[in-house]
C-alpha positions as a Markdown table, in Angstrom:
| # | Residue | x | y | z |
|---|---|---|---|---|
| 1 | Unk | -8.0 | 35.1 | 41.5 |
| 2 | Unk | -7.5 | 33.6 | 38.1 |
| 3 | Unk | -9.2 | 30.3 | 37.5 |
| 4 | Unk | -6.9 | 27.6 | 36.2 |
| 5 | Unk | -8.5 | 24.9 | 34.0 |
| 6 | Unk | -7.4 | 21.4 | 34.9 |
| 7 | Unk | -7.1 | 19.3 | 31.9 |
| 8 | Unk | -7.9 | 15.6 | 32.1 |
| 9 | Unk | -5.0 | 13.3 | 32.3 |
| 10 | Unk | -4.0 | 11.8 | 28.9 |
| 11 | Unk | -4.6 | 8.1 | 29.2 |
| 12 | Unk | -4.0 | 7.2 | 25.7 |
| 13 | Unk | -0.7 | 5.6 | 26.6 |
| 14 | Unk | -2.0 | 3.6 | 29.6 |
| 15 | Unk | -4.0 | 0.5 | 30.0 |
| 16 | Unk | -3.6 | -3.1 | 28.8 |
| 17 | Unk | -5.3 | -2.4 | 25.5 |
| 18 | Unk | -3.3 | 0.7 | 24.5 |
| 19 | Unk | -1.5 | -1.1 | 21.7 |
| 20 | Unk | -4.9 | -2.1 | 20.2 |
| 21 | Unk | -6.2 | 1.5 | 20.5 |
| 22 | Unk | -3.1 | 3.0 | 18.9 |
| 23 | Unk | -3.1 | 0.4 | 16.1 |
| 24 | Unk | -6.7 | 1.1 | 15.3 |
| 25 | Unk | -6.1 | 4.9 | 15.2 |
| 26 | Unk | -3.2 | 4.4 | 12.7 |
| 27 | Unk | -5.5 | 2.0 | 10.8 |
| 28 | Unk | -7.8 | 4.9 | 10.4 |
| 29 | Unk | -4.9 | 7.0 | 9.1 |
| 30 | Unk | -4.2 | 4.4 | 6.4 |
| 31 | Unk | -7.8 | 4.3 | 5.4 |
| 32 | Unk | -8.0 | 8.1 | 5.1 |
| 33 | Unk | -4.8 | 8.0 | 3.0 |
| 34 | Unk | -6.3 | 5.4 | 0.7 |
| 35 | Unk | -9.5 | 7.4 | 0.4 |
| 36 | Unk | -7.6 | 10.6 | -0.6 |
| 37 | Unk | -5.4 | 8.8 | -3.2 |
| 38 | Unk | -7.8 | 6.4 | -5.1 |
| 39 | Unk | -5.3 | 6.1 | -7.9 |
| 40 | Unk | -3.3 | 3.9 | -5.5 |
| 41 | Unk | -6.0 | 1.2 | -6.1 |
| 42 | Unk | -5.3 | 0.9 | -9.8 |
| 43 | Unk | -3.2 | -2.3 | -9.3 |
| 44 | Unk | -6.2 | -4.0 | -7.5 |
| 45 | Unk | -8.9 | -2.8 | -9.9 |
| 46 | Unk | -7.4 | -2.6 | -13.4 |
| 47 | Unk | -4.7 | -5.3 | -13.1 |
| 48 | Unk | -7.0 | -8.3 | -12.5 |
| 49 | Unk | -9.3 | -7.2 | -15.4 |
| 50 | Unk | -6.3 | -7.0 | -17.8 |
| 51 | Unk | -5.0 | -10.4 | -16.7 |
| 52 | Unk | -8.4 | -12.0 | -17.2 |
| 53 | Unk | -8.8 | -10.5 | -20.7 |
| 54 | Unk | -5.3 | -11.4 | -21.8 |
| 55 | Unk | -5.2 | -15.0 | -20.5 |
| 56 | Unk | -8.9 | -15.9 | -21.2 |
| 57 | Unk | -9.0 | -14.7 | -24.8 |
| 58 | Unk | -5.4 | -15.5 | -25.8 |
| 59 | Unk | -4.8 | -18.8 | -24.0 |
| 60 | Unk | -8.3 | -20.0 | -23.1 |
| 61 | Unk | -8.8 | -22.0 | -26.3 |
| 62 | Unk | -5.4 | -23.7 | -26.1 |
| 63 | Unk | -5.5 | -24.4 | -22.3 |
| 64 | Unk | -9.2 | -25.4 | -21.7 |
| 65 | Unk | -10.7 | -25.7 | -25.2 |
| 66 | Unk | -12.8 | -22.6 | -24.8 |
| 67 | Unk | -12.9 | -19.2 | -23.2 |
| 68 | Unk | -15.9 | -19.8 | -20.9 |
| 69 | Unk | -14.4 | -23.0 | -19.4 |
| 70 | Unk | -11.1 | -21.3 | -18.9 |
| 71 | Unk | -12.7 | -18.3 | -17.3 |
| 72 | Unk | -14.4 | -20.5 | -14.7 |
| 73 | Unk | -11.0 | -22.1 | -13.9 |
| 74 | Unk | -8.9 | -18.9 | -14.1 |
| 75 | Unk | -11.0 | -16.3 | -12.1 |
| 76 | Unk | -10.2 | -17.7 | -8.6 |
| 77 | Unk | -6.5 | -17.8 | -9.5 |
| 78 | Unk | -6.5 | -14.3 | -10.8 |
| 79 | Unk | -8.1 | -13.1 | -7.5 |
| 80 | Unk | -5.4 | -15.0 | -5.5 |
| 81 | Unk | -2.6 | -13.6 | -7.7 |
| 82 | Unk | -3.8 | -10.0 | -7.4 |
| 83 | Unk | -4.1 | -10.3 | -3.6 |
| 84 | Unk | -0.5 | -11.7 | -3.4 |
| 85 | Unk | 0.9 | -9.0 | -5.7 |
| 86 | Unk | -1.1 | -6.3 | -3.9 |
| 87 | Unk | 0.8 | -7.1 | -0.7 |
| 88 | Unk | 3.9 | -5.6 | -2.3 |
| 89 | Unk | 2.5 | -2.1 | -2.0 |
| 90 | Unk | 2.5 | -2.1 | 1.7 |
| 91 | Unk | 6.2 | -2.7 | 1.8 |
| 92 | Unk | 6.8 | 0.1 | -0.7 |
| 93 | Unk | 4.6 | 2.5 | 1.2 |
| 94 | Unk | 6.1 | 1.8 | 4.6 |
| 95 | Unk | 9.7 | 2.1 | 3.2 |
| 96 | Unk | 8.6 | 5.4 | 1.6 |
| 97 | Unk | 7.3 | 6.6 | 5.0 |
| 98 | Unk | 10.7 | 5.7 | 6.5 |
| 99 | Unk | 12.5 | 7.8 | 3.9 |
| 100 | Unk | 10.3 | 10.8 | 4.5 |
| 101 | Unk | 10.8 | 10.6 | 8.3 |
| 102 | Unk | 7.2 | 9.9 | 9.2 |
| 103 | Unk | 8.2 | 7.2 | 11.6 |
| 104 | Unk | 10.5 | 9.6 | 13.4 |
| 105 | Unk | 7.3 | 11.5 | 14.3 |
| 106 | Unk | 5.6 | 8.2 | 15.4 |
| 107 | Unk | 8.6 | 7.5 | 17.7 |
| 108 | Unk | 8.1 | 10.8 | 19.5 |
| 109 | Unk | 4.5 | 10.0 | 20.3 |
| 110 | Unk | 3.3 | 8.1 | 23.4 |
| 111 | Unk | 2.1 | 5.1 | 21.3 |
| 112 | Unk | 3.0 | 1.5 | 21.2 |
| 113 | Unk | 6.1 | 0.9 | 19.1 |
| 114 | Unk | 4.3 | -1.8 | 17.0 |
| 115 | Unk | 1.2 | 0.3 | 16.3 |
| 116 | Unk | 2.4 | 1.9 | 13.1 |
| 117 | Unk | 3.1 | -1.4 | 11.4 |
| 118 | Unk | 0.0 | -3.1 | 12.7 |
| 119 | Unk | -2.1 | -0.2 | 11.7 |
| 120 | Unk | -0.7 | -0.1 | 8.2 |
| 121 | Unk | -1.4 | -3.8 | 7.7 |
| 122 | Unk | -4.9 | -3.6 | 9.0 |
| 123 | Unk | -5.6 | -0.6 | 6.9 |
| 124 | Unk | -4.6 | -2.6 | 3.8 |
| 125 | Unk | -7.8 | -4.6 | 4.2 |
| 126 | Unk | -9.6 | -2.1 | 2.0 |
| 127 | Unk | -7.3 | -3.0 | -0.9 |
| 128 | Unk | -8.2 | -6.7 | -0.6 |
| 129 | Unk | -11.9 | -6.0 | -0.3 |
| 130 | Unk | -11.7 | -3.8 | -3.4 |
| 131 | Unk | -9.9 | -6.4 | -5.4 |
| 132 | Unk | -12.5 | -9.1 | -4.5 |
| 133 | Unk | -15.4 | -6.9 | -5.6 |
| 134 | Unk | -13.7 | -5.6 | -8.8 |
| 135 | Unk | -12.5 | -9.0 | -9.8 |
| 136 | Unk | -15.9 | -10.6 | -9.3 |
| 137 | Unk | -17.7 | -7.8 | -11.1 |
| 138 | Unk | -15.5 | -7.9 | -14.2 |
| 139 | Unk | -15.5 | -11.7 | -14.3 |
| 140 | Unk | -19.3 | -11.6 | -14.3 |
| 141 | Unk | -19.3 | -9.3 | -17.2 |
| 142 | Unk | -17.1 | -11.7 | -19.0 |
| 143 | Unk | -19.4 | -14.6 | -18.3 |
| 144 | Unk | -18.1 | -16.1 | -15.0 |
| 145 | Unk | -20.9 | -17.7 | -12.9 |
| 146 | Unk | -21.0 | -19.1 | -9.4 |
| 147 | Unk | -22.0 | -22.7 | -8.9 |
| 148 | Unk | -22.2 | -22.5 | -5.1 |
| 149 | Unk | -24.2 | -20.4 | -2.6 |
| 150 | Unk | -23.4 | -16.7 | -2.0 |
| 151 | Unk | -22.3 | -17.6 | 1.5 |
| 152 | Unk | -19.6 | -19.9 | 0.1 |
| 153 | Unk | -18.5 | -17.2 | -2.3 |
| 154 | Unk | -18.2 | -14.7 | 0.6 |
| 155 | Unk | -16.2 | -17.3 | 2.5 |
| 156 | Unk | -13.8 | -17.7 | -0.4 |
| 157 | Unk | -13.3 | -13.9 | -0.6 |
| 158 | Unk | -12.8 | -13.6 | 3.1 |
| 159 | Unk | -10.2 | -16.3 | 2.9 |
| 160 | Unk | -8.4 | -14.4 | 0.2 |
| 161 | Unk | -8.5 | -11.2 | 2.3 |
| 162 | Unk | -7.1 | -13.0 | 5.3 |
| 163 | Unk | -4.3 | -14.6 | 3.3 |
| 164 | Unk | -3.4 | -11.1 | 1.8 |
| 165 | Unk | -3.2 | -9.6 | 5.3 |
| 166 | Unk | -1.0 | -12.4 | 6.6 |
| 167 | Unk | 1.3 | -12.3 | 3.5 |
| 168 | Unk | 1.6 | -8.5 | 4.0 |
| 169 | Unk | 3.9 | -9.2 | 7.0 |
| 170 | Unk | 6.5 | -10.7 | 4.7 |
| 171 | Unk | 6.5 | -7.6 | 2.5 |
| 172 | Unk | 6.6 | -5.4 | 5.6 |
| 173 | Unk | 9.7 | -7.2 | 6.7 |
| 174 | Unk | 11.3 | -6.6 | 3.3 |
| 175 | Unk | 10.3 | -2.9 | 3.5 |
| 176 | Unk | 12.1 | -2.6 | 6.8 |
| 177 | Unk | 15.3 | -4.2 | 5.5 |
| 178 | Unk | 16.0 | -2.6 | 2.1 |
| 179 | Unk | 17.1 | 1.0 | 1.6 |
| 180 | Unk | 14.7 | 2.3 | -1.0 |
| 181 | Unk | 11.1 | 1.8 | -2.0 |
| 182 | Unk | 12.2 | 0.9 | -5.5 |
| 183 | Unk | 14.3 | -1.9 | -4.1 |
| 184 | Unk | 11.2 | -3.1 | -2.1 |
| 185 | Unk | 9.2 | -3.4 | -5.3 |
| 186 | Unk | 12.0 | -5.4 | -7.0 |
| 187 | Unk | 12.5 | -7.8 | -4.1 |
| 188 | Unk | 8.8 | -8.1 | -3.7 |
| 189 | Unk | 8.3 | -9.2 | -7.3 |
| 190 | Unk | 11.2 | -11.7 | -7.0 |
| 191 | Unk | 9.3 | -13.3 | -4.0 |
| 192 | Unk | 5.8 | -13.1 | -5.4 |
| 193 | Unk | 6.4 | -14.1 | -9.0 |
| 194 | Unk | 7.4 | -17.7 | -8.2 |
| 195 | Unk | 4.5 | -18.1 | -5.9 |
| 196 | Unk | 2.0 | -17.0 | -8.6 |
| 197 | Unk | 3.4 | -18.6 | -11.7 |
| 198 | Unk | 4.7 | -21.8 | -10.1 |
| 199 | Unk | 1.2 | -22.7 | -8.9 |
| 200 | Unk | -2.2 | -23.8 | -10.2 |
| 201 | Unk | -3.3 | -20.3 | -11.0 |
| 202 | Unk | -3.1 | -20.6 | -14.8 |
| 203 | Unk | -2.9 | -24.4 | -15.4 |
| 204 | Unk | -3.7 | -27.6 | -13.5 |
| 205 | Unk | -0.9 | -29.1 | -11.4 |
| 206 | Unk | -0.9 | -32.4 | -13.4 |
| 207 | Unk | 0.2 | -30.5 | -16.6 |
| 208 | Unk | 3.4 | -29.2 | -15.0 |
| 209 | Unk | 6.8 | -31.0 | -15.0 |
| 210 | Unk | 7.2 | -33.6 | -12.3 |
| 211 | Unk | 10.2 | -31.7 | -10.7 |
| 212 | Unk | 8.0 | -28.6 | -10.4 |
| 213 | Unk | 4.9 | -30.3 | -8.9 |
| 214 | Unk | 6.6 | -30.9 | -5.6 |
| 215 | Unk | 7.0 | -27.1 | -5.1 |
| 216 | Unk | 3.5 | -26.4 | -6.5 |
| 217 | Unk | 1.8 | -28.8 | -4.1 |
| 218 | Unk | 3.2 | -27.1 | -1.1 |
| 219 | Unk | 2.9 | -23.6 | -2.5 |
| 220 | Unk | 0.5 | -21.6 | -0.2 |
| 221 | Unk | -1.1 | -19.9 | -3.2 |
| 222 | Unk | -2.0 | -23.3 | -4.7 |
| 223 | Unk | -4.0 | -24.2 | -1.6 |
| 224 | Unk | -5.7 | -20.8 | -1.6 |
| 225 | Unk | -6.7 | -21.1 | -5.2 |
| 226 | Unk | -8.0 | -24.6 | -4.7 |
| 227 | Unk | -10.0 | -23.4 | -1.7 |
| 228 | Unk | -11.6 | -20.6 | -3.7 |
| 229 | Unk | -12.3 | -22.7 | -6.7 |
| 230 | Unk | -14.1 | -25.2 | -4.5 |
| 231 | Unk | -16.1 | -22.5 | -2.7 |
| 232 | Unk | -17.0 | -20.6 | -5.9 |
| 233 | Unk | -17.7 | -23.6 | -8.2 |
| 234 | Unk | -19.2 | -26.0 | -5.7 |
| 235 | Unk | -16.5 | -28.7 | -5.9 |
| 236 | Unk | -15.1 | -30.7 | -2.9 |
| 237 | Unk | -12.9 | -28.5 | -0.7 |
| 238 | Unk | -10.8 | -31.3 | 0.7 |
| 239 | Unk | -8.2 | -30.0 | 3.2 |
| 240 | Unk | -7.1 | -27.0 | 1.2 |
| 241 | Unk | -8.8 | -24.5 | 3.5 |
| 242 | Unk | -7.0 | -26.0 | 6.5 |
| 243 | Unk | -3.7 | -25.8 | 4.6 |
| 244 | Unk | -4.4 | -22.1 | 3.7 |
| 245 | Unk | -5.2 | -21.2 | 7.3 |
| 246 | Unk | -2.1 | -23.0 | 8.4 |
| 247 | Unk | 0.0 | -21.0 | 6.0 |
| 248 | Unk | -1.7 | -17.8 | 7.2 |
| 249 | Unk | -0.7 | -18.6 | 10.8 |
| 250 | Unk | 2.8 | -19.5 | 9.8 |
| 251 | Unk | 3.3 | -16.3 | 7.8 |
| 252 | Unk | 2.2 | -14.2 | 10.8 |
| 253 | Unk | 4.2 | -16.3 | 13.3 |
| 254 | Unk | 7.4 | -16.0 | 11.3 |
| 255 | Unk | 7.3 | -12.5 | 9.6 |
| 256 | Unk | 5.4 | -10.4 | 12.1 |
| 257 | Unk | 8.2 | -10.7 | 14.8 |
| 258 | Unk | 10.9 | -10.3 | 12.2 |
| 259 | Unk | 9.2 | -7.2 | 10.8 |
| 260 | Unk | 8.7 | -5.6 | 14.3 |
| 261 | Unk | 12.3 | -6.4 | 15.2 |
| 262 | Unk | 13.6 | -4.8 | 12.0 |
| 263 | Unk | 11.4 | -1.8 | 12.5 |
| 264 | Unk | 12.8 | -1.2 | 16.0 |
| 265 | Unk | 16.3 | -1.3 | 14.6 |
| 266 | Unk | 15.3 | 1.3 | 11.9 |
| 267 | Unk | 13.7 | 3.8 | 14.3 |
């Protein structure tokens, strides 16, 4: 008599936490993809260094009266700007995956429908950690110094990482809507550029025209930058951290359902 091996039942698609398990598995896929293509991290390593060199040494004297003073002011803003612009890449990458038919393969697997998007967003955390480390390292070489405890500095970086992950859902939604990855990049810059330049990243709010200050004061990036400046430089935080957390919650509440609905229509 021939023995027949009985394979254990595949339970990966069962259980109340199946969506979490599937999302974490696809997060691992995103991390492996990033590890194998380190050149994809150029925008979060080289870009902040270039911005700091250009703005500090060209505009520092005019804006703040000296390069060191302006570097202290600018560094948190550059970190926030790079995190915001780095979110564009996830929309581009997901749209490219759609074009290549990768999501058709995901659809044929017994996994939660939302897992590919959630896994991609969670996998992007490595980009925001890298940008925090690289920006701090290069800023220190230029002369930036903390005036608060390391715990406060880590808290500021974690806040930036959280904001980047939440903002990613807006770009995921864009990636699910437009037809090509090039279009995602174009639309992404149209969305992110006003947030970064119409804010307090490069200059104080009081120096801006009155008609612009209304937008700047409610801009989520303004609150993120003020939070990080306070945590890095030891100044009063005020309510900027709470505003930033509120914006994070709003971005997820609005754009995550929209992105998932657009994804289901695509696949």
